VEXMARGU-712622 format. One record per residue: residue in three letters; residue number from 1; x, y, z of N, C-alpha, C in turn. Coordinates in nm, 3 decimals. Layout:
REM residues N
@type->ALA&seq->NUM&nx->X&ny->Y&nz->Z&cax->X&cay->Y&caz->Z&cx->X&cy->Y&cz->Z;
...
//
This chain:
REM residues 130
@type->MET&seq->1&nx->0.072&ny->-0.108&nz->0.025&cax->-0.014&cay->-0.005&caz->0.031&cx->0.086&cy->0.129&cz->-0.004;
@type->ARG&seq->2&nx->0.051&ny->0.226&nz->-0.093&cax->0.129&cay->0.318&caz->-0.084&cx->0.098&cy->0.433&cz->-0.037;
@type->ALA&seq->3&nx->0.175&ny->0.500&nz->0.019&cax->0.121&cay->0.636&caz->0.086&cx->0.072&cy->0.745&cz->0.024;
@type->VAL&seq->4&nx->-0.020&ny->0.814&nz->0.088&cax->-0.050&cay->0.956&caz->0.001&cx->-0.054&cy->1.104&cz->0.110;
@type->LEU&seq->5&nx->0.070&ny->1.198&nz->0.068&cax->0.039&cay->1.287&caz->0.160&cx->-0.034&cy->1.411&cz->0.063;
@type->LEU&seq->6&nx->-0.165&ny->1.443&nz->0.089&cax->-0.250&cay->1.594&caz->0.042&cx->-0.217&cy->1.738&cz->0.075;
@type->ASP&seq->7&nx->-0.187&ny->1.803&nz->-0.072&cax->-0.158&cay->1.880&caz->-0.048&cx->-0.244&cy->1.995&cz->0.032;
@type->THR&seq->8&nx->-0.253&ny->2.104&nz->0.090&cax->-0.378&cay->2.149&caz->0.144&cx->-0.478&cy->2.179&cz->0.069;
@type->ASN&seq->9&nx->-0.469&ny->2.250&nz->-0.074&cax->-0.597&cay->2.191&caz->-0.122&cx->-0.664&cy->2.112&cz->-0.140;
@type->ALA&seq->10&nx->-0.627&ny->1.971&nz->-0.125&cax->-0.710&cay->1.853&caz->-0.160&cx->-0.741&cy->1.821&cz->-0.002;
@type->LEU&seq->11&nx->-0.686&ny->1.845&nz->0.076&cax->-0.744&cay->1.837&caz->0.225&cx->-0.849&cy->1.931&cz->0.248;
@type->LEU&seq->12&nx->-0.858&ny->1.984&nz->0.212&cax->-0.952&cay->2.086&caz->0.198&cx->-1.060&cy->1.994&cz->0.164;
@type->TRP&seq->13&nx->-1.026&ny->1.997&nz->0.028&cax->-1.146&cay->1.912&caz->-0.059&cx->-1.184&cy->1.778&cz->0.021;
@type->LEU&seq->14&nx->-1.135&ny->1.710&nz->0.046&cax->-1.140&cay->1.578&caz->0.107&cx->-1.226&cy->1.581&cz->0.206;
@type->MET&seq->15&nx->-1.219&ny->1.736&nz->0.337&cax->-1.255&cay->1.786&caz->0.441&cx->-1.407&cy->1.858&cz->0.433;
@type->ASP&seq->16&nx->-1.409&ny->1.899&nz->0.336&cax->-1.536&cay->1.929&caz->0.327&cx->-1.690&cy->1.875&cz->0.198;
@type->GLU&seq->17&nx->-1.748&ny->1.818&nz->0.253&cax->-1.865&cay->1.761&caz->0.176&cx->-1.868&cy->1.834&cz->0.032;
@type->ARG&seq->18&nx->-1.937&ny->1.985&nz->0.112&cax->-1.915&cay->2.037&caz->-0.028&cx->-1.853&cy->2.131&cz->-0.177;
@type->LYS&seq->19&nx->-1.724&ny->2.010&nz->-0.126&cax->-1.650&cay->2.058&caz->-0.203&cx->-1.530&cy->1.938&cz->-0.234;
@type->HIS&seq->20&nx->-1.585&ny->1.796&nz->-0.150&cax->-1.547&cay->1.687&caz->-0.198&cx->-1.502&cy->1.635&cz->-0.375;
@type->HIS&seq->21&nx->-1.650&ny->1.661&nz->-0.461&cax->-1.622&cay->1.680&caz->-0.573&cx->-1.516&cy->1.684&cz->-0.618;
@type->ASN&seq->22&nx->-1.431&ny->1.806&nz->-0.567&cax->-1.362&cay->1.845&caz->-0.664&cx->-1.248&cy->1.750&cz->-0.694;
@type->LEU&seq->23&nx->-1.270&ny->1.647&nz->-0.594&cax->-1.162&cay->1.571&caz->-0.619&cx->-1.162&cy->1.411&cz->-0.709;
@type->GLY&seq->24&nx->-1.070&ny->1.413&nz->-0.755&cax->-1.111&cay->1.352&caz->-0.951&cx->-1.160&cy->1.167&cz->-0.881;
@type->LYS&seq->25&nx->-1.166&ny->1.099&nz->-0.947&cax->-1.170&cay->0.924&caz->-0.938&cx->-1.045&cy->0.914&cz->-0.883;
@type->ARG&seq->26&nx->-0.915&ny->0.912&nz->-1.000&cax->-0.804&cay->0.875&caz->-0.992&cx->-0.742&cy->0.889&cz->-0.824;
@type->ALA&seq->27&nx->-0.807&ny->0.994&nz->-0.747&cax->-0.747&cay->1.100&caz->-0.624&cx->-0.867&cy->0.995&cz->-0.543;
@type->GLN&seq->28&nx->-0.957&ny->0.975&nz->-0.550&cax->-1.028&cay->0.919&caz->-0.425&cx->-1.024&cy->0.790&cz->-0.437;
@type->GLU&seq->29&nx->-0.966&ny->0.716&nz->-0.539&cax->-0.869&cay->0.596&caz->-0.529&cx->-0.811&cy->0.550&cz->-0.486;
@type->SER&seq->30&nx->-0.679&ny->0.657&nz->-0.456&cax->-0.588&cay->0.664&caz->-0.383&cx->-0.618&cy->0.697&cz->-0.254;
@type->ILE&seq->31&nx->-0.668&ny->0.761&nz->-0.216&cax->-0.698&cay->0.783&caz->-0.076&cx->-0.806&cy->0.674&cz->-0.052;
@type->ARG&seq->32&nx->-0.858&ny->0.601&nz->-0.087&cax->-0.937&cay->0.529&caz->-0.051&cx->-0.852&cy->0.379&cz->-0.028;
@type->SER&seq->33&nx->-0.682&ny->0.364&nz->-0.089&cax->-0.638&cay->0.253&caz->-0.094&cx->-0.537&cy->0.267&cz->-0.024;
@type->SER&seq->34&nx->-0.482&ny->0.354&nz->0.000&cax->-0.360&cay->0.459&caz->0.084&cx->-0.359&cy->0.452&cz->0.216;
@type->VAL&seq->35&nx->-0.223&ny->0.485&nz->0.281&cax->-0.267&cay->0.538&caz->0.387&cx->-0.246&cy->0.692&cz->0.373;
@type->VAL&seq->36&nx->-0.343&ny->0.725&nz->0.463&cax->-0.334&cay->0.948&caz->0.428&cx->-0.263&cy->1.031&cz->0.514;
@type->TYR&seq->37&nx->-0.161&ny->1.024&nz->0.493&cax->-0.125&cay->1.156&caz->0.552&cx->-0.193&cy->1.326&cz->0.517;
@type->PHE&seq->38&nx->-0.142&ny->1.373&nz->0.695&cax->-0.173&cay->1.517&caz->0.638&cx->-0.040&cy->1.585&cz->0.723;
@type->SER&seq->39&nx->-0.048&ny->1.713&nz->0.694&cax->0.127&cay->1.746&caz->0.749&cx->0.035&cy->1.903&cz->0.784;
@type->PRO&seq->40&nx->0.164&ny->1.889&nz->0.963&cax->0.070&cay->2.027&caz->1.030&cx->0.118&cy->2.185&cz->0.938;
@type->ILE&seq->41&nx->0.200&ny->2.101&nz->0.822&cax->0.242&cay->2.236&caz->0.769&cx->0.073&cy->2.296&cz->0.704;
@type->SER&seq->42&nx->0.000&ny->2.254&nz->0.679&cax->-0.141&cay->2.238&caz->0.602&cx->-0.221&cy->2.274&cz->0.699;
@type->LEU&seq->43&nx->-0.211&ny->2.260&nz->0.839&cax->-0.303&cay->2.346&caz->0.935&cx->-0.262&cy->2.481&cz->0.980;
@type->THR&seq->44&nx->-0.108&ny->2.504&nz->0.948&cax->-0.028&cay->2.637&caz->0.959&cx->-0.068&cy->2.697&cz->0.858;
@type->GLU&seq->45&nx->-0.081&ny->2.653&nz->0.704&cax->-0.102&cay->2.789&caz->0.582&cx->-0.246&cy->2.800&cz->0.637;
@type->ILE&seq->46&nx->-0.310&ny->2.680&nz->0.621&cax->-0.466&cay->2.738&caz->0.689&cx->-0.548&cy->2.845&cz->0.766;
@type->SER&seq->47&nx->-0.488&ny->2.808&nz->0.911&cax->-0.433&cay->2.922&caz->0.970&cx->-0.414&cy->3.025&cz->0.938;
@type->MET&seq->48&nx->-0.312&ny->3.059&nz->0.829&cax->-0.282&cay->3.152&caz->0.796&cx->-0.316&cy->3.272&cz->0.740;
@type->LYS&seq->49&nx->-0.394&ny->3.170&nz->0.639&cax->-0.518&cay->3.213&caz->0.566&cx->-0.653&cy->3.238&cz->0.613;
@type->VAL&seq->50&nx->-0.646&ny->3.188&nz->0.722&cax->-0.757&cay->3.219&caz->0.786&cx->-0.762&cy->3.404&cz->0.884;
@type->MET&seq->51&nx->-0.644&ny->3.390&nz->0.881&cax->-0.607&cay->3.525&caz->0.954&cx->-0.603&cy->3.630&cz->0.881;
@type->LEU&seq->52&nx->-0.582&ny->3.606&nz->0.722&cax->-0.570&cay->3.699&caz->0.598&cx->-0.719&cy->3.709&cz->0.530;
@type->LYS&seq->53&nx->-0.807&ny->3.678&nz->0.660&cax->-0.921&cay->3.666&caz->0.563&cx->-0.924&cy->3.583&cz->0.469;
@type->LYS&seq->54&nx->-0.846&ny->3.491&nz->0.409&cax->-0.870&cay->3.425&caz->0.319&cx->-0.946&cy->3.305&cz->0.289;
@type->LEU&seq->55&nx->-0.963&ny->3.282&nz->0.350&cax->-1.031&cay->3.152&caz->0.378&cx->-1.138&cy->3.148&cz->0.483;
@type->LYS&seq->56&nx->-1.199&ny->3.060&nz->0.480&cax->-1.328&cay->3.111&caz->0.604&cx->-1.274&cy->3.006&cz->0.751;
@type->PRO&seq->57&nx->-1.305&ny->3.007&nz->0.810&cax->-1.239&cay->2.879&caz->0.932&cx->-1.272&cy->2.829&cz->0.947;
@type->ALA&seq->58&nx->-1.198&ny->2.729&nz->0.922&cax->-1.303&cay->2.563&caz->0.888&cx->-1.240&cy->2.521&cz->1.082;
@type->PRO&seq->59&nx->-1.338&ny->2.375&nz->1.123&cax->-1.248&cay->2.365&caz->1.214&cx->-1.205&cy->2.170&cz->1.195;
@type->LEU&seq->60&nx->-1.076&ny->2.226&nz->1.120&cax->-0.969&cay->2.135&caz->1.075&cx->-0.845&cy->2.170&cz->1.254;
@type->THR&seq->61&nx->-0.832&ny->2.035&nz->1.326&cax->-0.753&cay->2.016&caz->1.389&cx->-0.701&cy->1.904&cz->1.362;
@type->ALA&seq->62&nx->-0.625&ny->1.872&nz->1.431&cax->-0.526&cay->1.727&caz->1.415&cx->-0.598&cy->1.643&cz->1.461;
@type->ASP&seq->63&nx->-0.659&ny->1.662&nz->1.581&cax->-0.775&cay->1.566&caz->1.605&cx->-0.805&cy->1.526&cz->1.538;
@type->VAL&seq->64&nx->-0.883&ny->1.612&nz->1.466&cax->-1.086&cay->1.604&caz->1.377&cx->-1.038&cy->1.567&cz->1.204;
@type->LEU&seq->65&nx->-0.910&ny->1.587&nz->1.225&cax->-0.811&cay->1.471&caz->1.078&cx->-0.788&cy->1.340&cz->1.151;
@type->VAL&seq->66&nx->-0.736&ny->1.328&nz->1.218&cax->-0.721&cay->1.162&caz->1.290&cx->-0.818&cy->1.065&cz->1.330;
@type->ARG&seq->67&nx->-0.935&ny->1.186&nz->1.355&cax->-1.088&cay->1.073&caz->1.377&cx->-1.085&cy->1.051&cz->1.257;
@type->HIS&seq->68&nx->-1.112&ny->1.075&nz->1.130&cax->-1.162&cay->1.086&caz->1.009&cx->-1.022&cy->0.927&cz->0.889;
@type->GLY&seq->69&nx->-0.950&ny->0.929&nz->0.988&cax->-0.850&cay->0.818&caz->0.943&cx->-0.721&cy->0.868&cz->0.911;
@type->LEU&seq->70&nx->-0.701&ny->0.971&nz->0.931&cax->-0.540&cay->1.042&caz->0.863&cx->-0.461&cy->1.094&cz->0.962;
@type->VAL&seq->71&nx->-0.334&ny->1.061&nz->0.937&cax->-0.216&cay->1.044&caz->1.005&cx->-0.121&cy->1.135&cz->0.963;
@type->GLU&seq->72&nx->-0.117&ny->1.160&nz->1.101&cax->-0.036&cay->1.303&caz->1.073&cx->0.127&cy->1.298&cz->1.036;
@type->LEU&seq->73&nx->0.173&ny->1.359&nz->0.973&cax->0.314&cay->1.332&caz->0.889&cx->0.380&cy->1.419&cz->0.933;
@type->CYS&seq->74&nx->0.466&ny->1.454&nz->1.066&cax->0.523&cay->1.606&caz->1.122&cx->0.657&cy->1.574&cz->1.006;
@type->TYR&seq->75&nx->0.731&ny->1.747&nz->1.033&cax->0.790&cay->1.823&caz->0.935&cx->0.912&cy->1.791&cz->0.979;
@type->GLU&seq->76&nx->0.996&ny->1.718&nz->0.929&cax->1.138&cay->1.711&caz->1.040&cx->1.273&cy->1.733&cz->0.890;
@type->ALA&seq->77&nx->1.352&ny->1.758&nz->1.045&cax->1.482&cay->1.779&caz->0.895&cx->1.494&cy->1.732&cz->0.785;
@type->LYS&seq->78&nx->1.525&ny->1.640&nz->0.805&cax->1.526&cay->1.552&caz->0.697&cx->1.425&cy->1.528&cz->0.559;
@type->HIS&seq->79&nx->1.305&ny->1.631&nz->0.581&cax->1.243&cay->1.707&caz->0.497&cx->1.282&cy->1.798&cz->0.462;
@type->SER&seq->80&nx->1.308&ny->1.878&nz->0.551&cax->1.372&cay->1.960&caz->0.471&cx->1.527&cy->1.984&cz->0.356;
@type->GLU&seq->81&nx->1.578&ny->1.872&nz->0.402&cax->1.682&cay->1.810&caz->0.298&cx->1.655&cy->1.813&cz->0.117;
@type->HIS&seq->82&nx->1.571&ny->1.774&nz->0.128&cax->1.486&cay->1.777&caz->-0.004&cx->1.477&cy->1.922&cz->-0.090;
@type->LEU&seq->83&nx->1.432&ny->1.976&nz->-0.016&cax->1.367&cay->2.170&caz->-0.039&cx->1.476&cy->2.175&cz->-0.156;
@type->GLN&seq->84&nx->1.642&ny->2.172&nz->-0.111&cax->1.767&cay->2.145&caz->-0.250&cx->1.789&cy->2.149&cz->-0.313;
@type->GLY&seq->85&nx->1.666&ny->2.082&nz->-0.413&cax->1.667&cay->1.998&caz->-0.518&cx->1.553&cy->2.032&cz->-0.554;
@type->LEU&seq->86&nx->1.520&ny->2.150&nz->-0.524&cax->1.361&cay->2.220&caz->-0.610&cx->1.385&cy->2.328&cz->-0.594;
@type->GLN&seq->87&nx->1.512&ny->2.401&nz->-0.680&cax->1.561&cay->2.496&caz->-0.709&cx->1.454&cy->2.618&cz->-0.802;
@type->SER&seq->88&nx->1.363&ny->2.483&nz->-0.911&cax->1.305&cay->2.575&caz->-0.982&cx->1.106&cy->2.656&cz->-0.927;
@type->LEU&seq->89&nx->1.164&ny->2.591&nz->-0.782&cax->1.056&cay->2.612&caz->-0.713&cx->1.128&cy->2.755&cz->-0.621;
@type->ALA&seq->90&nx->1.180&ny->2.838&nz->-0.593&cax->1.216&cay->2.910&caz->-0.478&cx->1.198&cy->3.014&cz->-0.473;
@type->ARG&seq->91&nx->1.118&ny->3.021&nz->-0.574&cax->1.007&cay->3.143&caz->-0.538&cx->0.867&cy->3.141&cz->-0.542;
@type->HIS&seq->92&nx->0.844&ny->2.974&nz->-0.558&cax->0.715&cay->2.920&caz->-0.521&cx->0.656&cy->2.934&cz->-0.372;
@type->ASP&seq->93&nx->0.565&ny->2.961&nz->-0.361&cax->0.489&cay->2.922&caz->-0.206&cx->0.562&cy->2.813&cz->-0.133;
@type->PRO&seq->94&nx->0.619&ny->2.897&nz->-0.003&cax->0.697&cay->2.795&caz->0.062&cx->0.633&cy->2.689&cz->0.153;
@type->PHE&seq->95&nx->0.507&ny->2.707&nz->0.150&cax->0.410&cay->2.568&caz->0.209&cx->0.450&cy->2.436&cz->0.128;
@type->ASP&seq->96&nx->0.413&ny->2.497&nz->-0.018&cax->0.391&cay->2.373&caz->-0.143&cx->0.500&cy->2.333&cz->-0.152;
@type->ARG&seq->97&nx->0.620&ny->2.452&nz->-0.137&cax->0.792&cay->2.364&caz->-0.104&cx->0.773&cy->2.285&cz->0.017;
@type->MET&seq->98&nx->0.746&ny->2.314&nz->0.145&cax->0.799&cay->2.244&caz->0.184&cx->0.699&cy->2.081&cz->0.215;
@type->LEU&seq->99&nx->0.577&ny->2.107&nz->0.165&cax->0.482&cay->1.949&caz->0.134&cx->0.544&cy->1.905&cz->0.049;
@type->LEU&seq->100&nx->0.601&ny->1.912&nz->-0.048&cax->0.637&cay->1.867&caz->-0.143&cx->0.783&cy->1.783&cz->-0.126;
@type->SER&seq->101&nx->0.851&ny->1.854&nz->-0.108&cax->0.978&cay->1.778&caz->0.028&cx->0.974&cy->1.661&cz->0.138;
@type->GLN&seq->102&nx->0.828&ny->1.742&nz->0.185&cax->0.808&cay->1.578&caz->0.276&cx->0.776&cy->1.472&cz->0.212;
@type->ALA&seq->103&nx->0.711&ny->1.495&nz->0.099&cax->0.603&cay->1.360&caz->0.011&cx->0.747&cy->1.309&cz->-0.062;
@type->LEU&seq->104&nx->0.814&ny->1.384&nz->-0.080&cax->0.953&cay->1.322&caz->-0.173&cx->1.057&cy->1.229&cz->-0.109;
@type->SER&seq->105&nx->1.011&ny->1.319&nz->0.050&cax->1.151&cay->1.244&caz->0.118&cx->1.115&cy->1.107&cz->0.141;
@type->GLU&seq->106&nx->0.958&ny->1.116&nz->0.204&cax->0.851&cay->0.975&caz->0.223&cx->0.874&cy->0.907&cz->0.132;
@type->GLY&seq->107&nx->0.869&ny->0.965&nz->-0.012&cax->0.823&cay->0.804&caz->-0.116&cx->0.712&cy->0.810&cz->-0.153;
@type->ALA&seq->108&nx->0.599&ny->0.902&nz->-0.134&cax->0.490&cay->0.918&caz->-0.138&cx->0.370&cy->0.962&cz->-0.184;
@type->LEU&seq->109&nx->0.314&ny->0.948&nz->-0.246&cax->0.262&cay->1.027&caz->-0.353&cx->0.178&cy->1.153&cz->-0.284;
@type->PHE&seq->110&nx->0.227&ny->1.246&nz->-0.395&cax->0.171&cay->1.413&caz->-0.325&cx->0.064&cy->1.400&cz->-0.433;
@type->LEU&seq->111&nx->-0.078&ny->1.441&nz->-0.348&cax->-0.194&cay->1.466&caz->-0.420&cx->-0.193&cy->1.640&cz->-0.391;
@type->THR&seq->112&nx->-0.201&ny->1.685&nz->-0.563&cax->-0.237&cay->1.846&caz->-0.554&cx->-0.275&cy->1.878&cz->-0.627;
@type->ALA&seq->113&nx->-0.350&ny->1.991&nz->-0.678&cax->-0.379&cay->2.080&caz->-0.746&cx->-0.286&cy->2.241&cz->-0.823;
@type->ASP&seq->114&nx->-0.197&ny->2.215&nz->-0.763&cax->-0.073&cay->2.328&caz->-0.767&cx->-0.119&cy->2.334&cz->-0.891;
@type->SER&seq->115&nx->-0.083&ny->2.407&nz->-1.049&cax->-0.023&cay->2.326&caz->-1.138&cx->0.104&cy->2.371&cz->-1.193;
@type->VAL&seq->116&nx->0.183&ny->2.464&nz->-1.081&cax->0.321&cay->2.490&caz->-1.081&cx->0.413&cy->2.341&cz->-1.078;
@type->LEU&seq->117&nx->0.343&ny->2.271&nz->-0.981&cax->0.349&cay->2.161&caz->-0.940&cx->0.368&cy->2.050&cz->-0.983;
@type->LEU&seq->118&nx->0.242&ny->2.071&nz->-1.084&cax->0.182&cay->1.960&caz->-1.207&cx->0.319&cy->1.939&cz->-1.259;
@type->ASP&seq->119&nx->0.318&ny->2.066&nz->-1.355&cax->0.392&cay->2.102&caz->-1.443&cx->0.548&cy->2.050&cz->-1.470;
@type->MET&seq->120&nx->0.562&ny->2.039&nz->-1.247&cax->0.684&cay->1.974&caz->-1.304&cx->0.735&cy->1.835&cz->-1.349;
@type->ASP&seq->121&nx->0.608&ny->1.820&nz->-1.355&cax->0.593&cay->1.653&caz->-1.437&cx->0.686&cy->1.534&cz->-1.385;
@type->LEU&seq->122&nx->0.666&ny->1.545&nz->-1.208&cax->0.754&cay->1.442&caz->-1.138&cx->0.656&cy->1.314&cz->-1.034;
@type->ASP&seq->123&nx->0.682&ny->1.179&nz->-1.109&cax->0.611&cay->1.061&caz->-1.176&cx->0.492&cy->1.079&cz->-1.017;
@type->ASP&seq->124&nx->0.554&ny->1.090&nz->-0.907&cax->0.496&cay->1.113&caz->-0.787&cx->0.372&cy->1.281&cz->-0.716;
@type->VAL&seq->125&nx->0.372&ny->1.342&nz->-0.812&cax->0.311&cay->1.468&caz->-0.767&cx->0.172&cy->1.412&cz->-0.857;
@type->VAL&seq->126&nx->0.030&ny->1.373&nz->-0.822&cax->-0.078&cay->1.375&caz->-0.912&cx->-0.157&cy->1.490&cz->-0.847;
@type->ASP&seq->127&nx->-0.237&ny->1.541&nz->-0.990&cax->-0.328&cay->1.527&caz->-1.008&cx->-0.467&cy->1.526&cz->-0.919;
@type->ALA&seq->128&nx->-0.453&ny->1.636&nz->-0.817&cax->-0.599&cay->1.578&caz->-0.748&cx->-0.745&cy->1.619&cz->-0.767;
@type->SER&seq->129&nx->-0.743&ny->1.699&nz->-0.862&cax->-0.862&cay->1.670&caz->-0.944&cx->-0.942&cy->1.551&cz->-1.066;
@type->LEU&seq->130&nx->-0.825&ny->1.457&nz->-1.098&cax->-0.803&cay->1.346&caz->-1.178&cx->-0.859&cy->1.273&cz->-1.089;
//
């Protein structure tokens, strides 16, 4: 069974019944057949977007996500080592960079809808809308 790490947008889609349809069939199958991880980086990104009023408050906490069967993948020093290999993303969203480096370090599929990350054509980066 292959592990999956959800990008923040995929996490929000999964946890919001009104947006669940944004997840494509392939992404939903990956979620059903895998250990699904979330990162505290996503919770930080959500909190910051709520503070900036770019996102409505969502009752997403680590406890809620764990109760829904997701597994927390803590960001570790080894994950930051993969950032060096992502030079083309030097000016891209730092949350995306950290999440991608986490997934690459763990050998997990990374479900995202971020076009910049998808355009990198990495085998382990999967379009969450497909």
